[in-house]
C-alpha positions, 0 to 999 in steps of 0.5 A, spaced: 726 390 394 728 389 387 732 384 385 739 387 383 741 387 376 747 382 374 750 382 367 753 375 366 757 375 359 757 368 356 764 365 356 761 360 350 763 366 346 770 368 349 776 366 346 777 359 350 784 358 349 785 364 353 779 363 358 782 366 365 784 372 361 777 373 358 774 372 365 779 377 368 777 382 362 770 381 363 770 382 371 774 388 369 769 391 364 764 391 370 761 383 369 757 381 375 757 374 374 760 369 368 755 365 365 758 358 363 754 354 358 755 346 360 752 342 354 753 334 354 751 333 347 745 329 349 740 334 352 742 339 347 746 337 340 753 341 342 758 339 347 762 344 351 765 344 357 765 340 364 767 341 371 775 340 369 774 347 366 770 350 372 776 348 376 781 350 372 778 357 371 776 358 379 784 358 380 784 364 376 778 368 378 774 370 384 768 371 380 761 368 381 761 362 376 754 362 374 753 355 371 747 353 366 747 345 365 744 343 359 745 336 361 740 330 361 742 327 368 744 334 372 744 330 379 750 326 376 754 333 376 752 336 382 758 333 386 763 335 381 761 342 380 761 343 387 768 341 388 770 345 382 768 351 385 761 353 381 757 358 384 751 357 381 748 350 378 742 351 374 738 345 371 733 344 366 726 342 369 725 338 363 730 333 365 728 334 373 721 333 373 721 327 378 727 329 382 728 336 383 727 336 390 733 332 392 737 335 386 735 342 389 737 340 396 744 337 394 746 343 390 745 347 396 748 342 400 754 343 396 755 350 397 752 352 390 746 356 389 740 352 385 737 355 379 732 352 374 731 353 367 726 352 362 726 351 354 722 356 350 716 350 349 716 349 356 710 352 360 712 357 366 707 354 371 712 348 371 717 352 375 712 355 380 713 349 385 720 349 385 720 357 387 715 355 392 718 349 395 721 348 402 728 348 399 727 353 393 731 354 387 734 361 387 734 363 380 729 362 374 733 362 367 728 363 361 731 361 355 730 366 350 732 361 344 733 354 343 738 352 348 745 349 344 748 354 340 750 361 341 748 367 336 741 365 335 735 371 335 732 373 341 724 370 342 720 376 344 714 372 346 718 369 351 717 375 355 710 373 357 714 368 362 718 373 365 712 378 366 708 372 370 714 370 374 716 377 376 709 379 378 708 373 382 715 373 385 718 380 386 724 379 389 726 373 385 733 373 380 730 372 373 735 370 368 734 371 360 739 368 356 739 368 348 740 373 343 740 379 348 744 385 347 743 393 346 737 392 341 733 387 345 735 388 352 729 393 353 724 388 352 727 383 357 728 389 362 721 392 362 718 385 363 722 384 369 729 380 368 734 382 372 740 377 370 742 378 363 746 373 359 749 376 353 755 372 349 756 375 342 753 382 343 759 383 349 764 379 346 763 381 339 763 389 340 768 394 339 767 396 346 764 390 351 765 394 357 760 399 354 755 394 352 755 391 359 754 398 362 748 399 357 745 392 359 745 394 366 742 401 365 736 398 362 735 393 367 736 399 373 732 404 369 726 399 368 726 397 376 725 405 377 719 405 372 716 399 376 
């Protein structure tokens, strides 16, 4: 059974002063998830949002809030994000090599879906044990740019990681994030990605709904071929 296509506009590219209405607009235009980039200014140089913003947004939307934590100590945030109403909690393998089992269990215990992300320089094999664990992660996020800032160029060489994961785990949610849009989606979709994070290509488009729809069609067309 192929993992369903999920298009997740990256709210980092939205108008933060109007986050609630931007979220509503994206859902109305066909977004499945809303991708929330949480950066601590330490693991990555940028500083963005934390649990209070998730909590405020949750009051205005029922949407799936796909939270990607680019933070040095993800375990410090599990309780707060669970309380705030985060739907998914994706941490980075690079900072969780020693405690990912406990981390995954605590994320699940707080009612969120655990996910793991890997930076471009991290080998894909590093996440296999997490997908195969007794309490597994339910999503793997393959970064297709160096995490930290929006608007970077897509790295096509990361598609080998996606292909490897898809071959090994046919029904896993495999997410890609960084430089995705109409010109790069086919490479990601044909490699086997089904969760697509797109920031500037959606929010910067004249017709964001059309872009969301094109991203979804590409994933679905690739799944039919495979």
